[in-house]
N, C-alpha and C positions, 0 to 999 in steps of 0.2 A: 766147419765154422758156421755156415749158414743154418745148419740144423739146430745147433745149440742156441742160436739167437731167436728162434721162432717163439718159444714160450714168453720171452720178454716182450716181443712185438705184440703178442696176443694180449698180455696184461696192459700194455700201454694203450692199445686200441680200445680195450674195454673201458678203461678209465676215461678216455676221451669221448667215448660214445655215451656215457651215462648222462652228461648234461643234455645231449641231443634227445635222448629218450625222455628225459624229464621235461624238456621243452615241449615235445610232442604231446605228452600226457596233459601238461598244463593248458595247452591250446584246446585240447578236447574238452577239458573240464571247465575252462573259463574262456569261451570264445569271444566274449565281449570286452575282455580286459585290455588295458593299454598295451600290455606285453604282447598279446596276440596281434594287435594292429602293427606293432613294430616288426614282429616276425613276418607278417604279410608283406610288408615293404621289402623285406630282405629276400623273400623267396620269389619275388617278381622282379622284373627289370626296373632299373631306377626310373623315377618319375621324369618324364620329358617336360622341360620348361619351354614356354613360348613367350619370349620377351615382347613387350608392347612395341608395335610399329606404327601406331596412330600418332598423328601430330599431338604435341602437348596441348593441354586445354587452351592456353593463351594463344596458340598458333592456329587453332581451328577456325574455319570461316564462319561457322554457325553452330551453336550449341542448342540442342533440343532436349528438354527434360524428359519428354515422352520416349524419345529414341533411347536415351541413356537408361531409363527404367526398364525398357524392353530388353536391352542388352544384358543388364544385370540379371533379369529374370531367366533368360535363356542360359546364361553361363551357370547360374545356380542350379538349374534343373536338368541339365543333360550331362551324361558321364563322359562323353568324348571331348576332352579338353582341347583337342586340335580343331575340331569343327566349331566348338564354342569360340575359340580364339579367332578363327577365320570369320565367323559371324561378327564378332566384336570389331574386327578391322574393316570388313567389306560393307556391312549394312550402312554404317554412317559415312562411308567414304565420300559420297556426293556432298554431304553437308560439311564434312571436315575440310574438303580441299577444292571444291569446284564452284561454289556459289558466291555471288557478290550481291548481297541483299541490302537494300536501302529503303527508307520511307521518305518520299518527297514532301518535305514540310511546306513547300510553296504550292503544292497541289493537293491539299486536303489529306496529307499523309498517304498518298497513293503508293502502294508497295511496288517495288521493281526488283526483279531477281534475274540476273544474268547468270547462266549456267554453262560453264565450259565442259567439253567432253572428257577432259583429263589433260593429257600432254599436248593437246592442240588448243590454242587459245581462240576458240570459236564456239558458238552455240548452235548445235544442230537441233532442229525442231523435233526430230525423232528421239535422239539421245536424251535431250533435256526432259521430254515427257516421260520417257521410260525410267530415267534416273530418279525422279521424284515420286513416281506413281506408287511405289511400295510404302511411302510414308503417309499416304492419304488416310488410312484408318486411325492414325495416331493424332490427327488434327484435333479431334474432340478432347484430347488431353493436353493440348499445347497450342494456345492461341497464336503464339509467334510463328510456330510451324505452319499454321493455316495461312498467316499473312505471307510467309515466304512462298508458299505454293500459289497463292493468288498473284504474287509478283511474277512468278513464272508464266502464268497464263496471260497476264497483261503484257509482259514482254513479248510473248509469242504473237499476240495480236499486232503489236508494232512491227514485228518481223514480216508477218504475212502481208500487212498493208504496204510494207516497203517493196516486197516482191514475192508473190505466191509461188513462183517457180524455183526460188532459191531454197537450198536445203540447209545452209549454214550461214551464220551471221556474226559480225563483230558487235561489240558493245556500243561503239560510237561510229558516227558517219565519217569521221576523219581517218578511219583505218582503211587502207587500200589493199586489196588482195593481190598476191603475186599472180593469181590466175587471170586478173583483169587484162594483162598484156599477152596472155597465151590463148585464152578461150575465145572462140568466135561466138559471142553472145552479148546481150545488152546488160553489162555488169554495172550495177549501181554501187555507189560508195556505201560502205558498211556491210556489204555482202562478201562473205568468204568464198563460197562456191555457189554457182547457179545451176545445179543439177536438178532437173525435174524428176522427183520421186513421189509417186502417188501416196506412199505411206506417210510421208511427212505431214501432210494435211490431216490424214486420218488419225495420227497420233495426237494431234492437238484437239480434235473433236473428242477422242477417247478421254483425254485429261479433263476437258470441260465436263463431260458427262459423269465421270467417276468422282470428280470434286463435288458436283451437285448431289450425287447419290450419298456421299459420305457426310455431307452436312444436312442429311435428312430432307433433301429436296428443297432446302431454303433458297429463295431467289434473291436475297438481299444483295449479294455480290454482283449478280447479273444485272439487277435493276440499277445499281449505283453506276455501273459502267456500260449502260445499255447501248449508247451510241457506238462505242468502240466494238462491242460484241456484234451488233447488227451489221456494222460496216464490214467486219472481218468475215462473218458468216456469208454475207452476200458475195464477197470476193472468192471464198472457197467454193461456193455452189456454182458460180459462174465459170470458174476455172475448170471444175470437173465436167460441166456441161460442154465447154469448148473443146476439151480434150477427148470427148467422145468422137470428135472429128466428123460429125455428120456434114459440116459445112466448111470443109477445108482444115488445114493444119493449125490455123491461128497464128499468133505473132511469135511464139516461142521458137527460138533457133539455138542450136548448140553444136559446136564442133571443137574438139581438142586434138591437135596434132593429126588431123585427117580423119578422126573418128567421132561420130559415124560418118560414113561416106557422104551422105546428104545431110546438111545441118537441120533439115526439117524432120529428120528421123527416118527409121526404116519403115518400109511399107507394111500396112495392116488394113484389113477390110473393116470398115465401120459397121459395128453390129450391136452397139449398146455398152460394150466394155470401155474402159477408160485407158487411153493411150498414155504411156510414160516412157522415159528414156533410161532410167537408172534403177538398179536394184537397191535394197536397203544396205548393201555393202558399199554403195557408191560406185559400183562397177557398171559399165554399160551393158544394157540388156541385149540379148541376141534378137528376141522378138518383142514387139511393143506391148503385148498384153501379159503382164506379170500376174499369174493366177492367184497366188496368196494375197497380193495387194487388192485384187478385185473383191475377194471375200471380205477382206478387212474394210474396204470402202463400203460394201453393202451393210456390214454390221454397224459401222460408224455413222452412216447416213440414217439408219434407223434410230440410233441414239440421238442424233441431231434433230430428227423429226419429233421425237419424244420431248426433248428439251425445249424446242421452240414452241411446240403446242402448249406446253405447261406454262410457258412465259407469256402466252397470248400473243406470240409473234407469228402465228400460223398464216395470217393473211399475206404476210410478206415473203414467206419461204415455202409453205406447204406444197404448192403446185410444182415448183422446181425440184424440191427434194423427192417428192413422190415419183416424179417422172424418172429421175435417176435410179431410184430403188426398183421401179418396175422394169426398166431396161436391164439392169444388172440381174434381177431375179430371172428374167426370161432366158438368160444364158447360163447362169450359175446353178439353177435348180430345175430347169426344164429338160427332161430326159431326151427330148427330140433334138435339143441343141448341145447335148453333152459332148459331142465329138469335138467341139471347139476347145473344151477345157480338159478333156480326158483322153485316155488311150487304153487299149486292152493290152496289158503286158503278158508275155507268154508264161511267165512264172507267177506273177502276183495278181493277175486278173485286172479288173477295171481300176485304174489309178488316176489321180489328178496330175495334169501336166504342171510344170513350173512356169513355162512361157508358151505363148502361141501368137499367131498373127492373123487368124481367121481365113488364111488361104491354104492351110494345110501344113504350114511350118510349125514344128513342135519341138520343145526342149523338155526331155524327160530327165529330171535331176532335182536336187534340192540344195540350197545354200544354207550356211549356218546362221546368217543374219535374219532378223525378224522384222516383218512377216516372212515366214517360211511355210512350206507345206506341213512340216512337223508341228508348227506353232498354232495351227488353225483352231483347235479346241481352247487354247489359252486366250487368243485374241478375239475369237468369235464363239463364245461359250453357248449362246442361244441357238446357233446354227449347227454346231458340231458337237455331238455327243461322242464320248470316247469309243463307243461301240458302233459308230456309224460305219457301215461296211466299206464304202469307197475310201474313207479316211484310213481305216485299219489296213486295207490293202496298200494304200499309199505309204503308210507308216513302215510297213514291212519292207517295201521297196527302198524307202529313204534310208533305213538302217541296215542296208545290205550293200554288198559290193556291186549290185546292179546300178546303184546310184553312183555316178562317176566321182562324186565328191564325198563319198563315205570312206574314211580312212581307218585302218586298223593296224596298230603297231604292237610292240612288245609290252607297252605300259598302258596306253590309252586307245580308245576307239571313239569315233563319232563323226559328225559332219563338219567338213571344212568348206573350202570354196576357192575360186580363182584369185580372190583378193590377196591371200597369203600363199596359195599354191599347194601342190601335192605334199603329202607327208605331214600335214598339220591338221589339227582339230581345234575348233573354237570352244572354249568353256561355255559360251552362250548356248551352243547347241547341246552340250552335255546337260546343262541346267534345264534347257527346254524339254529335253527328253524326259527328265525326272518330273518336271511340272505337269507334263501331259500324260503321265502314267498312273495307273492305280495298282500296278503290280509291285509288291514289296521287293521282290528280288531285283527287278529292274531299277527301282529307286535306290536300293542298297548299292548296286553297281555304280550308279551315277555319283552317289555320295563318296564312294571309295575313290573313283577316278578324280573327282574334284579335290579330294584330300591329298591325292598324289600330285596335283597339277601346279601347286602354288610356288614350287621351287624355293621354298624357305623364305619367300617374301611376305607371306601372309595375305596376299591379294590374288585375285583372278587377273588374267591377261587376255589379250586379243586372240592370238593364235599360238599354239604350242606344238612342238614336235611330238608325234605319237610314240616315239622311242626314247626321247630325252626331254622331260619337262623343263629342264634348265635352259632350253633353247626356246625362246618365246619372243613375240612382238608386243610392243606397247606395255611397259611396266605400270602405266597409270591409265587405266581404261575404266572409267567410273560406271558405265552402263553394265558391264559384266559384274562388277562388285555389287551394285544394287540388285541385280537379278539373282545373284547367289544368295544375298540376304533374304530376298523374298522367298526363295525356294526353301531355305532352312526354316524360316518362320512358318511357312505352310506345313512342313513336315512336323515341326514342333507342335503345332495345333492339332494336326490330324493323325499323325503316326509317330508320336514321340519315341516309341520304343525303337524305331529304326536308328535314331540318333544315339541311342544308348548301346545298341548291339555292336556297332563298329568300334573296334578298339583304337585308341590313340596310337598313332605310329604303326598300327598293324593293318595295313591296307593291301 
């Protein structure tokens, strides 16, 4: 019976195959026809849709025509719809969800912008600066965006005048932090946390200088609020000088639940570096000299010197700023003193330390938060070229298991830190790895990992499991979103083909 049926099966198969053969011929002869496009969608996987996760326009905190135009341009010109969707969500996230922008009509329309970090209702000096920094080049196309960023700077001046040692602030003075009754420190009203972090003040200087550069070095804004800028710059400079600790520890004290053991901080030898208590992760330092922050301070102080000289404020600040720069340079760039900030690693050669104390205490590691050793060419581009040998040695160390906080799992790899613990990587560090690389394959790898990391939320997060990206901390972390947007925009301008090579959903 089976043998007798075979001729009929052949005839049926032939008749069914004719349309397929005809289809194939038509595709070859008419590749640009609508029919061929329909066939293309059939022979590939179904198109993956990415529903909008941004707040609706009426629910957004701030709308920028320049930002929206850039989003439309990027979406239109890259093939990877998932990366385009992530850019659309992440790049405007600070404006969509974290800013409170007003013009004070009783004070000559003075702009004021309070920027929360995301799911914590407080304004970090570091985070707020980093969150808005990627928008600076778009100010020339959007006057309201420029006002918003001016409002951030003016708000930061108020914060520093309130307390230069605090890292995070509330919008109003009537808000009292829960830490006020826990921490042994002089906690003012309106301060959320009083953790002395050197990079906080550096980020504010960076935003000042970058704003000035993006408005073509126009001094109008600085002239208009000259007294506020001068007062704040004086506070910044005096605080940095005091924390070199040539003449004692100064007035700052901090202790939370017994840490550090001495509220005046851990011991360090005064040598010109600037003493601090906390890392950019807000975790307590092991040793008081955080090396990435020292380089950031050196770079920022040079920016501040340039700015104040151009504004003809040199007589008031030049001597003190120059002294700080000279002291830092003598340690950071003098080979005779390099043992304070470097070590010879048995595998990687001469590398930068993460922390030291000037007495021989050294921490060889890196943390995901920025400033980090990995981020040095990003934050200090004039001092660190990507091929600088000590940096390259350090980079290899940081991105290896020799760094105790480098994590590698089944899906992701990168730098984490004690803030979130072992087995997690921070998207901030994956992004920074891409931002500080010229290698196409390394950048591709970072883009692929970031495309894997969003856990179908459409956003970046704080820390994520290297084995399961659906396990993450902080679903609303605007700094990571802004930095991701900055990274994609940079690749779009410089290496757009990389955004087109990675397939949507094929990571």
